[in-house]
N, C-alpha and C positions, 0 to 999 in steps of 0.2 A: 505495500497499499505508501501510498504516495506520499509523502509529508503535509503537504494539500488535502491529501481527504482524510490523512488523519487527524488533521486539525479539525475539517465538518465536524467529522467524528465525535472529538471529544467536546465542542461548541453543542451539538445536538445529547449527548449524552448528561449536559452541565445545564443546558438553558431543558430542554425538551423539545425544540424549532430549532428550525437556521434556514436560511439561504443558500438557494443551492447556485452554484456560478452556472448556469445554465440558462437560455431562454428558446422557449418556441420562434420559428418565425411569422410573420406577420401571415404569410400563404397559409401555412400550421394551421392557426388559432381561428385564421377565417373558413379554412375546412372547416374544424371543430365546432365552428360554430351554425354551420352550415346545417350541420348535422342534428342540433340541438333545436336548432327551430324545424326542423322534420320532423323530430320525435317528441317535440312541445303540443306537435296539432292531432297527435295521436292519441286518441281511448284505450287505456288502458291501464294495467292497475298501476303500470312503476312511474305514472304522470303523475305527479299530486298537485291537488290544488291550492290555495292559499284557501282558511278556515270562512267558509262562508261565501266564497268571490270566485270568479271563474278565469282564477289568473294563475299558472303557473307559479308553483315552488320551488320545485324538486322536480329531474326525471335520474331514476333507479338502475339499477344491472345495466349502461348501457350495453357496455360490450359479451352480454350475450345476447342481442343480436343486431347489434349494428357491426359492420365491420368495419366503420373508422376504426370507434372505440375499441374494438379489440385489439387493432393494431398497434395503437397508442400503449392501451398493455406491456405490449411485448416488447415496445423501443429499449434496446440494447444500453440504452445509459438510464436508464427506469432499473431496469432487469437488477445492474452490475449495482447500483446504488443502492436500492434494498435489500438486498446479499448482503451490504458489506454495514448494510445496519443495525442486520438480524444472524446474522452471522451464520448464515446457509439459505436453499432452496427454499425458495417462494411459491407464492401461487396468489395471484385476484378476490383478495373476503369480501370488497366492495366496491362497485363503481357508482359516484351519481357526480351531480352538476347541481349545485344550489342556486338557484333564481331569485334577484331580489330585484323586480319589476322598478322602473321606476318610481318613483315616488307612491309605491303599491308596497314592495317587499318590507315583510314583519322580521323582528327582532330574533334571533335564539337566545334564549338565557344560556346562563353560565352550566356548563355540564362537563363531562371528560365522557366522552366512548366509549374508554372499557369497562365504565359502569353498563354499558346498555348490552357489549360484547361477552363478557362473562355472567351478567345474570338471567338473562334475555338467552343467548347460544351456547353456553356452558364456554367459551373460549380461556383455555386453562393459563396462560401467562397473556400479559401487555409485549409480545411478541411481535408488533406489527407496526407499519410507518403507514403515516399518509403524507402523499403530496399531496400541494395543494397547487392547482393552475387556473390560474385568472384567464378567464376568457371577454374581462373587458377592463379597462383601465379602472384602479382600488386606490379610490382615496377616499380621506376621513369621511367627506362626506353621505357618499356610498353603503353605507354600512360593509364594513374591513371587517375580515376578521379578530380580535382581539385576542391572546393569549396571557399569560399567567407565568413566565420566565422560572423554573424550576419547582412549577407544582406539579408536575407527573413523576417526585420522588415523596409525595406525602401522603400517597394511598387514598384511598374513596373519600368523596368531603360532602354529597349528595347526603340527605337524613336519612337515607337507611346504608348507610357505610357499616352501621353495626353487625348489618348481616338480617335485621327483619324486616329489608322488603322484597315483595313474595315478585317472585317471576310471573311471566306469562299476560303483564299487561298489550291492551289493544298495540297493532306495530302504529296505526298510525299515531300512535304518543310518543314516537321513535321521529314521526319524520316533522311532525310540528312545531309551532311555537309554546304548547301548551305536552312538554314533556314529561314524560316519566320519570326521570332521576334527575332532573335539575337540581343546581347548587341556589339555595336561599342568599338571598339579598343581601344578609348578614353575614353569612361564610362566605360570600365574594367579597363585601368587602372588605372581612378583614384580611384574605387573602391579602388583598391587592394594594393595601398598608402595608406589607409587610415584605411582599415579595415584586412590588411594581406589576405594570402592562406595557404590553408591546402590540402598537398597529401593523397587520400584516397591509400593506400596501406598498402598492408599483403598479409598472406596465404591465399590460395583457403579455402571458405566454412568458412568463418570470413563473418559478420554480420554487416554495417550499418543501419543508417537512416537517412533520411535528408530532408526538408522542401521543396512541392515545389514549396517556390519564391525565395529558394536562388540561386545566383546565380554561376552558378557552366561551368565549360566547359570537357573541356580536350588532351592533342596532340596526334597525328600521331603517329603510332605505327614503328620507324625505329628499333625494336629491333629479334632477330632472336623468341621470345616466343611471342605466342598469350598471350589476351587476351578477357574474355568472361566474363560481366558481368551482370549476372542475375537479372533483376530489378521486384519487386512487389508493384504494386501504390495500396494499400488499404484507399480508402475512406469512410466518416462517411455516415452514409444509410443518415441522415438527408440531404446532401451536395450532391444529385444526380443529375444531370446536365436531366434540366425539359422535354428539346426536342435537342439530339445531335442530328449530323444528319453524324458525318463521321464515317468510314468503325469501323461498332464492334467488330474486334480484334487491331482499337485502342482505342473504348466508351464500355467498357462493359456495355449492357441492362440490364440486371441480375443484379437489387439492394435487393435481399432478402437477408438481413443477414448472413453470413457466419457462417457455424457453423462447431467448429475446430471439426475433427476427425484425431487419433495416426495415421501413417502408420509407421513398423516398418523400412521400406528403409531408412528413413528418420531422421536419429537420429543424436538427437543435442542435445550435451554437453556444458558442463558451464568452461568455457575458468579462 
C-alpha cells in the first residue's frame, strides 16, 4: 500500500469519514443522472416518495436492474478502495440514490446506518463502507450530509442502544424522514458539542467514504438546487448477514465477491 493510501486509511479510521482523491467526469455524472431520471419515473417498490407527496425521495437497489448502476459498482478503483478499507473481498450490500428535490427534499434525522443493518438484517459487525457520490453540486443550502467525526467509535447512540429495541419495524421507516432508529436531538447535541460536525459539500462527481457507525444527518433542501446523492455500500463478504428479511432492494442477497470491470463510460480521474 502506498503512503498516500495508508494516510487515507488512517484518516478514515480516526474520523469515520474521508474525502477520496478521485472524481467522476462530467460525462459519467451526466450518464448516471440520465439513469436516475428514467428510474424515477417508474412505478416500482424501489422508488420511494416523500411522505404525503408525489415527489421522489430515493431509489433503491438500482444495481440489481440497471446496467449502468451495476457497472458503477464494479469500477476497479471503487472495488480496490473498498477492499482496502475492509481488508478483504467485498460485495454490494446496498445501492441507493437519495434525492432532495429543490425546495421540497425533507431532512434525514441523526442516525447511524449500522443500527438498521445489525438489528433488522443481522449484520455481524460494522465491516462495511459507504461511498457517497453527489450527482449535483452540494452546498450548505441544499441539504448536505453532516457527520460527527469520531462518533463511529462510540457504539450505538439511539434510544435502543441498550439492546431493548425490537427489530422488525416497517422497512418504510428505514427510508423516510420518520426513521425507526433516530438519535434524539438531545443526544445528538451532546455529541456535536463534544466532537464537532463536518458538512460534506463539493462538486458533482466527487467521492467521500464514511463508516456505517458514524452519526450523521442532513437538513431539508430549501434552495433552488436539487441535491442527488448516490450511495454504494460495500460489505465484507465475511460479514454478510446470515438470514436477512428486509426486501432484496435494501439488502442484496448476492454475496459473491464483486469482480472489478472497467467501463469507459464511467471515467474516474485523480484530483
